[in-house]
N, C-alpha and C positions, 0 to 999 in steps of 0.2 A: 966270228966276225959279224954275222947278221945280228947276234944278240947285242953286240957293241953298238951297231947302228941304231937298232930299236931303242937301246938305252939312251942314246944321244937325242933321238927324236922325242922320247918321252920327257927327258930333262928339259929340252927346249920348250915343250908345251908347258911344263911346270913353271919355267922361267917367265913365259908369257903370262900365265895365269897369275903369278906372283906380282908382276908389274901391273897388270890390270887391277888386281885387288888393291895394290898400293895407290893407284890413281883414284880408285873409288873411295878409299879411306881418306885421302887428302882432300878430295872434293867434299866428302861428308864433314870433315873437320872444318873446312872453310865455311861450309853452309852453317854448321853449328855455331861458329864464331860470329857470323853475321846475325843470326837469330838472337844470340845472347846480347850482342851490342844493341840491337833493336829493342829488346826487352829492357835492358839497362837504361836506355835513353828515355823510353816511354814510362817505365816504372822505376824511376831513380829513387833509391832509399833516401830519406830525408837527411840522415847523418852524412851520407857520402858527399853531398854538396858542400860540406863544411869540414872535410877531413883532409887538411893539408894539400898534397899534390892532387889527390882525387877530386878536390874541390874544383879543379880546373875543368873537370868534365861538364860542370854546369854551363860553362861558357861555350863549349863545343857541341852541345846537344842540338842546337839549331842547325849547325853546319852538317852534322851527321844526318839529320833528318832531311835536309835539303838534298844531299847526295842520294839518300835512299829513295826519296820520292822522284827525283830527277831520273835515276836509273830505271825506276818502274815505268814512268811515262815513255821513256825511250824504247824499252824492250817489250812492253806489254801491248797486246792487241786489244785488251778489254780495259776500258777506263772505269775508275771507281764510280760508285753510285753518286751522281751529282746532287740528288735531292738531299742526301745526308750532308754533303759539303756545304750546300746552300744554307741548311739549317744551322750548322756550326757558325758560318759566317754571320748569319742573322743574329744568332745568340750573342756574339761578341760585338757586333756593330752597335747594338743598343748601348752596351757598356762604353764603347769608344766615344760615342756621341756625347753622352752625359759626362764622361770623364773630361773630355776636351772642354766642355762648357763650364764645369764646376772646379776641376782640379787639374790644370794643365801639367803640373809637375809629375803626375802619375801617368801621363798619356803614353810616353814612349815605353814605359814598363808594361802598360796594357797592350800595346801593339805587339811587343815581344811575346807576351803570354798568349795572345790570340794566334800568332803564327806558330808557336810551339804546339798548342792544342790542335790546330788545323793539320799540321804535318804529322802529328802523332795519330790523329784519326785516320788519315790516309794510310799511314804505315800499318796500323793494326787491321784496317779493312783488308789490305792487300796481303798482309802476312797470313791472315785467316783464309783468304781466297786461295793462296798457294799451298796451304798446309796439307800434309799427309801424316801418316802415323809417326814417322820419325821426327818431323817438325814439331808436332804436338807433344811428343815426349820431351823434347828440349824445353818447350814452353812450360810444361808442367814441372820439370826438374828445377827450372829457374825460380818459379814461385814458391816451391817447397824450400829451396835453398835460402832465399832471402828471409822467409818466415822463420827458418831455423836459426839463422844468424841473429835475427832480432831477439829470439828467445834466449840465445846465449848471451847477448849483450844485456838483457834484463837480469840474467842470473849472475853473471860475473862482473857487471858494471852497475851496481845498485844506484849510483849517482849519474849514470849515463855517460855519453861521450863528452858532453858539455852541458852547460846550463843555459836556459832560454829566459832572458829578462825582458818583460814587457810592462809598459806603463809604470816605470820606476819601481819595479819589484825589489824587495829585499832578498837577501840570500835564502832565507827560509821560504819565501813565496815563489822563487824561481822554479821553473819546470825542468826536470831532467829529460834530456833528449837521447833516445836510444836509436837503434839502427833505422827503425821505421817512424821515428818521431817521438812525441810525448805519448804517455800511456793511453790517454783518451783519444789519441789520433791513430792508434794502431788499426782500428776498424776500417779506416779509409782504404787500407790495403788488404787486410785479412778477409773481410766479408766478400769483396769482389773476387778475391783469389779462391776462396772455398766454393764460390758459385761456379767459377770457371773450372776449377778442379773437379767438382762433382759432375759437371757436364762431360768433361773429358773421360773421367773414370767409367761412366756408364756407357758412353758411345763406343768406347773401345773394349768393353766387356771386362774391365778391371774391377769395377763395382766396389767391393768392400775393402779389400786389403790395402790398396793405395789410398783410399779415402781415410782409413784409420790413421795413417801417418799424418795426413794433412790436418785432420780434426784434432789429433793428440797435440800437435804443435800449437794450434790455436787455443785449445782448452787450457793447456799449461801456461800459455802466455797470459791469459786473463785471470787464471787462478793466482799467479804470482803478482801481477800488477793490481789485481783486485779492482778492476774497472767494472762497476756495477752495470753500466750501460752495455759493455762488451759481454759480460756474463749473461745478461738477460737475452741479448740478441743471439748469443751462441746457444743458449738453452732452447730457444724457439727453433733454431735451425736443426739441432740434433733431434728434437721431437718429431719435426716434420720429416726429416730424412729417415728416421727409424720407421715411421709408418709407411713411407714410400717403399722402403726395402721389404718389409714384411707383407705389405698389401699387394693385391693383385691389380692388374691393369684396369679392371672394371670396378675397383673398390671406390669408396666414397672419397678417400684422400686424393686419388688421382683425378677425380672430377673437380674437387675443390681447388687444388693447387693450379691456378691458371692466372692469366693476366687480369681478368675481371675481378677475381677474388683479391689479388694484390692491390689493385686500385681502390676497391671498396675498403679494404683493411687499412690502407694508409690514410684515406680520407677520414675514416672513423677515428683513427689514432690522433690525427692532427686536430680533429674537432673536439674530442673529449679530453685529451691530455693537454693540448696546447691552447686552443681558443677558449674552451669553457672551463677547463680544469675541474671536471665534474666531481672527482672524488674529494672528500673532505678529510681532515686529519682524524676524524673519529670513525672512519669507515674500516671495514674488514681488510680490504686490500692495503690501505694505508698502514694498518697495524702490522701486517705481514712484512711489508717493505721496511718499516721502521725497526721491527724486532730482528729480522733476518739479515738485513743489509745495513742497518744503522742509518737509513736515509729517511728524510721527511718527504711528504707529498709535494713540497715545493721543489723537489728534485734538485737538491743542493743549491737552492736559490734561483733555479732556472725560470720559474714562473714569473719572477720579477723582471728578468731579462727579456723573456718572451713578450711580456706586456709592453715594455719599452720599445722592443723591436717592432711590434705591430703598430704602435703609435707613430713610430718613425716612418714606417712603410706608408702609412696613410698620408704622410706629407708629400710623397712623390711616388705614388703607386704605379704610374704608367712607365716611367723611365728608371726609377731607382735613383741611387746617388753616385753610381760609377765607382771607380777604384779610388779608395782613400787608404790612409795608413791603417794597418790592421788594428782593430779595436776602436777606431774613431766613430764607428756607426752608433755605438751605444756607450754611454758613460753613466755609471751608477754612483751617486754621491757617497763618499766615505768608504769606497771599496775599489780594489784594483783587480777584481776577479772576473769582470765581464769583458771578454774579448770577442766581440761579435755576438751573433744571435743565439748561439748554442742550439741551433736548429738549421739544417741545411736549406730547407725550403725558404725559411724566413731570411736566411743569409743571401740566397740567390735573389729574392725579391728586393732586398735592400740594395744589392749591387746592380742587378740587371733589370729590375722592374718587370711589369707584366709583359712588355714587348719582348725582352730577352728570354724570359722563362717560356713564353709561348713557342719560340723557335726551338728551344731545347726540348720541350715536351713533344713538339711535332716530329723532331728527329727520332726520339725514343719510340713514338707510335709507329713510325715508318719501319724501324728496326723490328719491332715485335710483330707487326702485321706481315712482314715478309719472311718470317721464320718458316722453315720447312714444315710441311703438313704430313710427311710420311711417318710411319710408325716409329722408326728408330729415333728420329729427331724429336718427335712429340714426347716420348718417354724420357729421353735425355734432358729435354728442356724442363721437365718437372723437377729434376734435381737442381738444375740451375735456378729455377724460380724459388726453391727453398732457401738458397743463399741470398736471393734478391730480397725476400721477406726479412731475413736477418739484417741485411744492409739497411733497409728502410727503417727498422727499429732503431738501429744505431744512428742513422741520419736524423731521426726525430729529436735526439738529445744532444747532438753535436753538430757544429757548423764545420763539416769535414770537406777535405779536398775531394772533388768528384772525378778528377782525372783518372785514377786507377779504375773506378767503376766504368767510366765511359770506354776506357781502353779494352777492358775485358768484354764488355757488351759488343763493341764494334768488331772485335776479333771473332766472336762467335757468329755475329751477323755475316761477316765476310766468309766464314767457313760454311755456314748453312746455305748461303745464296750462291756459292760457287758452282761451276759446272764441272767440277773435278770428281764427281761421284764414282765414276768407273776407276779412276786412278787411285782414289782413296780405298775403295773396296779391294783393289788388287794389292795395295800396300799392306792391308790388314791381314792378308793370307800368309 
């Protein structure tokens, strides 16, 4: 009889434990779904916005973000960093001012874009601030997943989901759009993602194995698409990453890879390749590029585009030209291949001018200045910076969407500046 009573008590305990475990699993599932929705809204694959029913997601992104941000402000005791929000508002305000003055038909679209960016920034800041190991695992899984789907679309849909026609293109000239956009546009997602992924892998001691998966997807993507810009940036990243892995914390590579080096590197790249175009067609580097990649030192005609972009910028250096139809900034006689500046910095100056770019740079400076100074974060940031260098190489040759890069940066900023260190360490055990 006593054995029967003890058995009932034990079964009751087990029943309670099962119910509690079920509650935990349901809560975890709901949390995972919310995080995935946040990531899908902020990092929406290009093809998704034009894929039948899924295209409606594009109309509801603002609504989801409004709800997300509203819930945060209602439930959170800690408000987001207002200096970052002010910088983002300043960045877009310059664009809104000149757009309203020059091209009122694009003004409403510009307002929608500003609100979308602003809500996305707040979302990523606070998602980072609330992150623990399980949250970051979901974030990492999402970026690997959409990169993998993009690779599959490249393999099994050689002509893409649909064709992109710009400036009265013919069928032969049209761009194939894959899951993450056209082949030259992949880097807008891939390089910010490998930057974030490298940071996550090091911080949570995954280091090599998880990184190999991420890098393999990105390398295969660029080998198949044969985007020279992407391959070059990927090569730089892998070399830096390799030396970070084999080097010690006091090695030269750890000292070199920092924000100062990145800034100097990008200034030099912009000066020599874009503004001066120092290398001639008879140089050793030009021969290597021409023989190995089949490209001339005009970078597939980009030097002509850059020259016209710089001349155009000089006409409205302070405020830029605001939002206009894509490709209307620059027009090259006799060709339909120039759609924008083919350089992200020049494109930003064209649209936002010095005023807008100043606020963007100020926001980036604030982010990097407030990064954690303790050992764990300092070393993790080195791997993140390797991806930043790759992204900047890519941005030098493409006028790319900067939203994914800003999203990843502000996520890491929110994570590093949060006061959840004790909870994060507990979750890691």
